[in-house]
N, C-alpha and C positions, 0 to 999 in steps of 0.2 A: 766581470767586476761590475757591481751595481753603481749607478751614478749617485754621487752624494750631493744632495741639493741644499740650498741655504735653509729651506724650511725644515729639513731633517735635522740640520745642525741646531737650529733654533729650538726645536722640540726637545732634543736631547739636553740642551743647555738648561731649558726650563725645568726638566725633570731632576737634573743633577747639580745645577749651579756651578758646573765645571767651566773652565775657560773655553772660548770658542774653538781655538786650535786643537785643544785636547779632545773636544767633542768630535771634530772632524777626523782626527787621527783614529779615534775609537770606532767611528762609523766605517772608516776605510778598512780597518782591521776586521770588523764584523761583517764586511761586505753589505753594508746598508741595513743590517738587522738592528733595529732600535733596542730591543730587549737585550740582545747580546752586547751591544755597545755600552749600554748602561752597566752591565755586569763588569765589563772591562774597566770602565772608569771607577767603579766601586773598589775593584781590586787594586787599581793603581793609586787612586786618591782617597778612597773611602768616602765618608760623608763629611770630611774635615771642613771644607769651605762653608757648607750650610750650617753645621753645628757650631763652628767658631764665630759665626757672624754676630752672635748676641753677647759674646764675652767681652769683658772690660779690657781696654787697651790703655794702660796707664804708664807703661814703659815705652821705650823707643829711642829715636835719635833726632838731632837737629843737624841740618846740613846747609851749606851756602854755596853759591856759584856766582861768577861774574862772566857774562857772555856779551861781547861787543859793547862793553860799557854799561850794560844792564845788570843789575844785581838782584839776587833772590835769597831769601831765608825761608826754610821750610821745616816743619815738624811732622814726622810720621811715627805713629804709635804701634806698639805690639803689646803682647801680654806679659812677657817676662824679660828680664835683663839678659838672659842667656841668648834669646833670639836677637836682641838689639846688637849683638856682636857677630851675628851670622853674616858671612860674606855676601850672600845673595841679597839679604835684606838691606845691607849697607849700600850695595851697588844700585839697588832699586831707588833708595832715597837720594843718592847722589845724582842719579839720572833725572829724578823728578826736579831737583833744584835747578839743573841745567835747562829743563823744559820750561820751567816758570820764567827763568831769566830770558830765554830766547823767544817764547811765544806769548807771554803775558796773558795767561788764561784768566777769565773773569772770576772764577770760583773753583771749588774742588771738583764739581761736576764737569766743568769745562776742561780742567787738567786731566781728569780721568778718561776723557774721550780722545786725548791726544795720542798720536801713534807712538808705540814703544814695543820693542821685542826684547825678551830676556829669558834665559834658561829654557828656551823653546816655547815660551808663552808669548801671546800677543793676539792681535796686532795693536791693541790699545793699552793704555796704562791700567785701566780697570781689568782687562784680561790678564795682564801680568800680575796684578795684585791678587786676584782670585787664584791664579795658578800657584803663586808662592804660598798663599794660605793653605791650599790643598797639599802642597809638597812639604811645607815645614810643619803644618798642623796647628798654627796659631792665627788668631784674628789679627789683621793689620788694617789700620785706618789712616788716611791722609787727614790730619787734623786742621792745619792752617799754613798759610804762606803769605809772605809780603814781598813785593817787587818794587825796585827803584829804577828810575831811568833818567837820563839826561843830567847827571850830577856826578861828583866825585864820591867814591864809596870806600870805606874801610870796613873789613870784616874780621871777626875774631870768633873762633870756636874753642871753647874750653872742653876738650875731649869731644864727646858726641852728645852731651846732655845740656850744654848751654851755648847758645849762639847769639851773636850780635852783629848788626849792620848799622854803620853810622854814615849819615849823609852830611857832607862837609864842604867847606871852602877853605883852602889854606894848606897847612903842613900835613903831609900824609903820616909821618911818624907820630905827630901829636894826636892825630885822629885815631890811630891804631892804639895808642896808649889810653885814650878815652874809651875806646871800645872795650879794652881790658878792664878798665875801671867799672864800666857798666855791668860787665859780667860778674864782677866781685861784689858790687854794692847794690845792684838791682834797683835803680831809680824807677819811679813810676811814670815820670814825665820829664820833659826838657826843662821846664820852669814851673814855678808855683801856679802860674795862670793856666798851665796846660793840664794840671791834675784834674781828673774827672770829678764832676759834681757829686757823683755817687760815693766816691772814695772820701771826699771831703766831708760829706754829710755823715758817713759812717764814723769817721774820726771825731766829728763834732758831738755826736751822740755819746760816744765813749767818754769824751772829755767832760761833757755835761753831767753824766752820772757820777764821775769821780769828784768833780767840783762840788756837787750837791751834798756829798758826804762830809764836806768840810764844816758845814753848819754856818758858813759865813753869809753876810748880807747878799742880796740878789745882785747888786751892782758889782760887788767884788767877785762873785761867782761868774758873772758875765765876762769880766776881764780875764779871769783864770781860764775860761773856756777859749776865748779868743787867742790868748797867749799859747795855749796848748796846740791849737789848730795851726797857728803860724809856725810854731816849732816843727810840727809834723810836716808842713809843706816844704820847709827847708831840708828836712831829712830825706824826703823822697824826690826832690827836684834835682836833676843832674847838675845844673849850673851852680846850685847852692851847696852841693855836697863837698866835703873836704876831699881833695884829689888824693888818691891812694899813693901817688908818688911824690906828694908834696914834701920837699926837704925840711920845711919848718913845721910840718904836721898841721898847718892852718890854712894854707892856700886852697881856695875853692877851685872847682873845675872851671868855672867861669873866668876867674882871675888867671888861671893857667892858660886857657885858650887865648885870652886877650894878650898875654905876654908873648905868645908865639904867632900873633896875627892870624888866628884860625877861628872859624865860626862853624859850630855844629847846627845844622838845620833841622835834624830829626834823627831818630834812631828806632830800631826794633830790637827787642830782647825776647828770646824764647827760652824757657826752661822746660825741659821734657816733663810732661805729666802735670804741669802746674794747673791747679784748679780741677783736675780729674779725681773723682772719688775712687780710691782703690778698694778692691774687694779684699776683705780680711777672711782668710780661709779658716774654717772651723774643722780641724783635722778629725776630732772625735765624731763630729756629726757626719763627716764624709765617710768614715769607716762604718758607722752605724747604717748609713744609707746603702752602702755597698753590701753589707751583710743582709739587710732586709731585701734587697733586690735579688741576692743569691737564693734566699729562702723561697722567694716567690717564683723562681724558675721551675 
């Protein structure tokens, strides 16, 4: 039996983009023959991981975890809704949420380097990701995560596509209700002062164009623009939104929180695929390409 060295594993991994442990298994089966090991991996995994790496991942799931008082919210993407329901994919995402809460990685690269074993893949998160890409046949990407520590947290998941973490002081039930409100109404910030300058400027531009069409004097147009912007800020600010459970249909989230002596310090809202440009398949073009490829064989 030939000795399997780290350099051999590294070379095979570079050739195939397969997970480290899969490379080691293939080399062991091939008795150290790199060419044979590459053939074994191609039979087992094909070129799925390499080919999938460039494909758009606009589907996926959001997961949350609380470990020793530390909370995390994470979004991991895949290509299709079908894979977002895959048990192995869901287990991977849930494991990542726990790792973020426990280890506080600085970024996706740091998270990817943390230890993890699943489905025979490992020993790192990145090795498991690549292994699942090869096994399932779809690209998967860790998009983003947020971690909270040293505070009270309320989490809410609407299925697997919308996730919320609320940082608060006060009543836990009230905080959970606000988390559900956030999932439903999708505020952009805690208050008007917290709305990003970019978002405000975008709304101001739209309001200016609309007001200009009125043909009214400049001073009136300016007031119309400012009124529109202020209305927008109230609509996208959590504390100014009408609470979804308001009995009178008028009470704001801010007023509700005050009535139950609770303060929301911050929140994170993730909606799967938000902001990702999805690929629109052209079925006719795809068939034409396949026919052309067949004729060229």
